N, C-alpha and C positions, 0 to 999 in steps of 0.2 A: 261867734265865738266872744266877741266884744259884744255885739248889742243883745244878746240873749245871759250874759251876764254865764257864760258858760265857764269851768276851772279849767275843762279838758279836751281835746279835739282826738278820735281814734280813727285812723284811715284804715283800711281794709279790703283785701277783694271780697268781692261776693257778697259784699253788706253798701249801702249808701255811708257817706260820712256820717259820722254820731259823734253828740256834744253830750260831755256829762254836765248835767244842773242839778247843783242841790243835791249833789252824789249818786242821782241816776243816769244812766245811759238815754238818750233818744236817738231817734234817727232824724236825719233832717230831711223832713219831706219836701218832697218836691224834686228831689234830685238822683239821679239813675245811680245803681248798683255800679260800683267801681270795677274794672277791668284789672289784670294783671300791671297792662300799659297804663292805665289810668295811674294806677297808685306811685307807678316809678316814673313816668311824669311829672307827678305832683310831687312826689320826695325832691327830685332834681332841679327842679324848679329853685328847691331854695339854699343847692347845695354849689358851693365854690369844685373848683376842676380838683383842686384838692383833697374836699371834704369827701366827692364821689369814687376816689381812687381809695381812700383809705376806707370806706363802706364796703368796696368791691373785694376789697383783699381781706378783710376783717369781719366782714359782716354784720356787725354793729355801730353803731356812731350815737354821742351824745352831742349836741351844739344846740346852739339858740341865736336866734335874729331878733333884731329891732327893726319894726315898721313907728316912720315917724306918725307922730299925733295918733298912737293904735297902741302899741304897746310892745312888750317883749315878749319872746316863744320860746319855751324849753323844748325843742325835738330830742325824742328816740326814735332812731330806724332800725331796725331789723328785719329780719327775712324769715317766713313761714312758707313753707310747703312750697317753697322755692319764687314764690313773690317775696312783694314789700311790704312791710307793714308800718304805720308810725302811731304815735303817740303825742302829742303836742301840749304843751302846759300854756296858760295864760299866766304872764307875770304882767302887774300893771306897772304902769312906767313909776306911782309916786307910792313911795312906802307907807302903808298907813300905821297910825300912832298907836300906841302901846295900848291907853285909853279905847279904842275905837274895836280893837279885837278881842275886849273882853276876857283877858286874860288876869290872873287875880296878880296881886300886889306884890307878892314875890318875885314877879319878872324884875322892875325896878331895883327890888334890893337884891337880888342876883348883879344886874347889869350897874349896881352904881361899887363893885366889889373892884380894888384895882388886883387882884391877882388869885389863882385858883380856876376849876373848871365846873364848868355850867355845862350841863347836857339839856338839851330838847327831845325828849322821844315819842315815839308814837307809830301810828300803821303809814305806810304810803297815800301820802296826799289829806293828809292830818293838819296841814300848815306847820310844819315845822321849818321852811324856809321863810315864810312870811313872817315867824316869829322871832327867830334869827336876827332878818333883816330889821324889825322895828326894834329890837333890842339895840342893834346898832345905831340904828337912829338914832333913837334915844341918846345915845354916850355919845352921838357925833354933833349932838344940841346941845351938851353940858360941859364935856372935858377935852381938853386940848393935848391929845393924846395919837397916838400912830396906830393904826387900824391896818391891819393885815387882813385880808379873805385867802382862801386856800377852794377854789369850788370846782365843778364838776357838772354841767359847766357853770360861769356866772348866769346869774338869776336876775336879782335886783340890783338895777345899777344905784352905786351911792354917787352924793355930788359932794365935796369938801367942806365944811360948814366949821364948827372949833378944830373939830381931829381934821388928818393927813390919812384919806381912806387909801389903800392900794390894793386894788383885786387882781388875784391872779390865777386864771383858769387851767385845767387838764388841758395837756395836747397842744395848746397855746403856749401857753407863759411857763408850763412846764412840766416836765416828764411824768411824774409821781408825786402826790401826797409826800410820799418818805422823800424824794428827794428836797420838796418845796421846804417839810419841817427841817430837816437838816440842815437847809440853808440860811433857813427865816434868823435864827440867832443875833446873825452877821446884819440882819437891817432893822434893828432898832426897834421891834416893836413894844407898844405897852400891851396891847391885844390880837389876838390870834383867832380868828374863825377857821375851821376845818369843817369843810362839807359835809365832811363821812367817816367817824371813828369804825371805817370796814375791815382793821387786818392788825397784826400784832404790831408790825413798825411803827406803824400812824399810831397809836395806840401809845406806845410805849413813847411817843417823842412827844405827845400831847401832853402826858404825866410831867415827862421832865420840864418840858417849856412852863406848866402850873408850877411846877416845883422851884423854879427858878424866877418870879417873881413876876410872871406875866398871868393876862387872865384871858383863858380860856375856853372858849365855846365850840361845841359837837354834837353832834346829831348821831343818834341810835335806830334802829330800829326794833323796841322794844313795848313789853304792853305794860311794866307799871315799874316802879324806881327800884323794888328789888332785884327785879330779870337783868335790869341797866348794870347794876353794881356786878352780877353774876356775869353778866356779857364779857365787862371788861378784863374781871380777876381770870375768866376760863381759856381765851386766847393764848393766854401763855401758859408755857409748862409747868406741869404739878410741883415740882420743887422751888420753883420760880413765885409762885403764889401767896404765900405768908408774907414775901416783901411788897408785893406789888398792893396786898390788903394793907397793908400798914403806909404806903405812898398814896393810895386811893385814900384812905381815911384821913391824912391830912392833906387833901391838895381837892378833893369834891367838894365843889360851895354847895348845889343843889340840880336837882332834877325838877324838871317838868316834861308830864307825859302829857298828851295832849289826843282829843278826838274831836272830831266834827260828825254834828247829830243836822238835820234837815230841822228846821222852822216847823214849829204848829201851826198849820193851819195861814201860812204866807209861804214866799219864795225866801231865799237864802237859807245859812248855815250859821247853829250855833255852835261855842267851843265848850269842852269840859275838861278838864284839867285836874289831873294829880300831882301835889306840890310837895317835896319832900327838901326840908331844909336842915342841913347836915349840920347838927347841934352835938355837942360834943357826949351824949347819950348817944348819940346814933355813929358818931366815929366809933367807940367803944365797941359800937356791935358787929360794924362794917372790921375792924382789926380781930374785934376776937371769932369771926364766922359765923355769929349769930343774928345771921340776915332776918330770916324767918322770927324774930321779935321788932322788927322795923316798922313793920304796916302797923305793930297799935300805937308805936309813937306817932306814926304820923296821925293816925284816928284821932288821938288826945292833942294834937300839937298845935291846934287854931290857935293860941297866942303868939308862937310862931309863924303863923301866914301857912300852916302845913294843908293838904287835905286829901283826904282819897278819891280814887276815881267813883268812886259810890257815892260819896258824900257829895260831889261834882255833880251828879247826873240826878240825886236825888234834892238838889238845892234845884236844879232847871225846871226838873218835871213840877215839884211845888209854887215853879213862879210862873206854870202853863207856857215855860216858851216851848217841851218836845212833847210828845207822844208817851204814855207809859211802855207801850210795844219798844218804843226805839230804846229809853232808856235801858228796860231790860233786856232787849237783844246785844245792846254794848257791854254790859256788866261781865266782869270773869267771874263776879260774885254776888250772883240773882239772890239769891234765897237772903243776905244780907242786905242788899237793896232794897227788899219787901217791907221788910223790918224798918227801913230808915224813914219811906216816905209819909207823907201826910195823905193817906188815901181815906 
């Protein structure tokens, strides 16, 4: 994985191990197809006895390991057709700086805030964890604050620089996101990173933290900024939603929606990003539930560092960084994309 710059390793019965390189799965040549005993031995070689017992009990396991001078690896174990399958994500020891990731300037603007809610969204494998780690590292280098992360599992390891950083892992350091958020108020944080806003209690806690003067970072699996707002509001009962829209309009700082696309004619991937900066006009639309009007404000919001996904894809294509086929296939509105590119 490290030598070939793969993002993921897949281990499953009946195939040789596969690497995901630049977004595409490739079988490792020269290795045999794996048997059920092979996958079991590979999985158990990386686990403690307690983890093996937990996996046998619940048939799912998220964990991570570090290998000296090599990197950290996030591991998910699961059962399929009675055998063990495994997905491993490579997490480099060094957190890449924001400038190196190709992120829009809004990422620094959001990280410079002292309170509110910042969302980084996108599909699995779009680099959300790396973006959040880079934003935390940017703060760590600039400000003397207390940062607490709640992750499942811990991915990037942060060292104390100007900030004090405490990283908590589900299962090892806390039993759930809800418990960790409930107690974080007494831990005197300035900034809280919540690995995933996955249910009502976690989202409710994040909103309350943001409302009480903390800067909160979190992730969602959504395809655009408007869907991110809907996802948060829709987890609440209907009678609470007007109140939540009001609360969200006051605390939401911004949304970054990410995709990673293969670079044209060379290895590596490039980031496409939609950015919504929550200016007063967008606050009003959230409060009044006129979310369908937000997209046009993002389209016209360049002076506020805003950009739609189509605008980002069109720019990458015009600069020759991605192919037209990749840009077109990743757009949720291909007809609009056609009108934006310089062909």
